[in-house]
N, C-alpha and C positions, 0 to 999 in steps of 0.2 A: 380741592380734590374730592372731598366728600360729596360735594354737589355734583361733580362729574359722575361719580359712581351711581348716584340716584337716577341720573338721566339716561343711563345705558339701557339699551333694548336687550331682549333676550339673546339676540345674535351677538351683541357686544359682550354680554356676560359669558357666552360660550367661547368667544375668541379670547377673552381675558383668561378664562379657565384653562384653555388649551395652551396658551402662551405661558401661563404659570407652570403647568405640568411639564412643558418642554424645558423651562428654566430649571425646574427641580431635577429632571432627569440628567441634564447637562451638568448640574452642580454635583450630583451623585457620582457621575462618571469621572469628573475631574478629581473629586475627593478620593475615590477608590483608586485611581491611577497613582495619585500622590501617596496614598496610604500604602499601596503595594511597594512602591519605591522606597518608602521609609523603612519597611520591614524586610527588605531583600537580604540584608546582612544577617538576619536572625537564622540560627541553624535549622529551625523548623519551617522556614519559608520554602516555597516551591522552587525558587531559584537555587537555593543552597542544596536542596535535595537533588535537583537536576545536575548540578555541578559535581556533587559527590558520586552520583551514578555514572556520569561520564568519566570521572577520574578512575573509578573502580573498573569500568569497562576497558579503559586504556591499559590499566595495570594488568588485568586479566589477559588481554591480548598479548602484552609484552611477555608475561609469564608463560603463556602457551607457546609463543615463538621460541623462548629460551629452552623450554622442555623439548621442543621439536629438534632444536640444534643439539641439545644434550643427547637425545636418543640417537640422532644420526652419528654423532661422535662415538657413542658407545658401540654402535653397529660396526663402524669402521675399525674400532679398536679390536673387537671380537674377530673380525676378518683378518686383521694383521696377526693376531695371536694364533689363530688357526693355521695361517700360512706358515708362521714360524714353527709351530708344532709339527706340521707336516714335513717341513725341511729337516728339522731335528730328527724325526723318526726315520726319514729316508737316509740321512747321513749315517745314523747309528746302524741301520740295516746294511748299508753298503760297507761300512767299516767292519762290521762283524763278519760279513761274507769274505772280505779281503783278508781279515785276520785268520779266519778258518783256512782259507786257501794257502796262506803263507805258512801256517803251522803244519798243514798236511802235505805241503810240497816236498818232493823228494830232495830238493836242494835247500831245505830249510836251515840246515846247520852249515852249509858250505859257504864259502865267500860269495859275495854278491856277483852273480853272473849277469850277462846282458839280458837273458830271458827274464830273470827275476827283476831286474831294474825296469824292464819294459812293463812287467806286470804291476809294479808299484806306481809307475808313471800313469798307467791306464786307470788304476784306482784313483789317483790324484785328479786325473782329468774328469772322471765321473763325479767326484765330489765337487769339483769346480762347476760342472754342469748343473748340479743340484743347487748349489749356493754360490753364485758367482761373486757376490759381495765379500765373501770370506777369503777368496784366493788373491794372492799378491804375486807379482812377478818374482821369479826365483832370483835370489841374490847370488852374485858370482862367488864361487868357492875361493877361499883364501889360499894362496900358494904355500 
């Protein structure tokens, strides 16, 4: 083999040098690929960092979605509370007006007349219009 190396022309030496360089580059590529795979489990590796970043992104998206649903729920609860407060205020105002009318009526101390019963039924009807969920069908009177 040594004899063959002595007989090479300059072109042969050049081809041998290029072939050797290609072999070295391929060897380096194979070793670096294997080396990267060997250290992928290491917390400082690029793969581990990428996985942590993707997990953090997914967690952040999930938290943002949960906060959005929480905000929507809070807004709905505020709307229901305001609606209830409005109904309560309207019922209290209607009741105060009916109470004042009942106390000021000329027949306030008389036995219940048809006109007075009609006035009380009208007040009950207005309360049921304001808050229909609170009204129930009247139970029949016991004989």
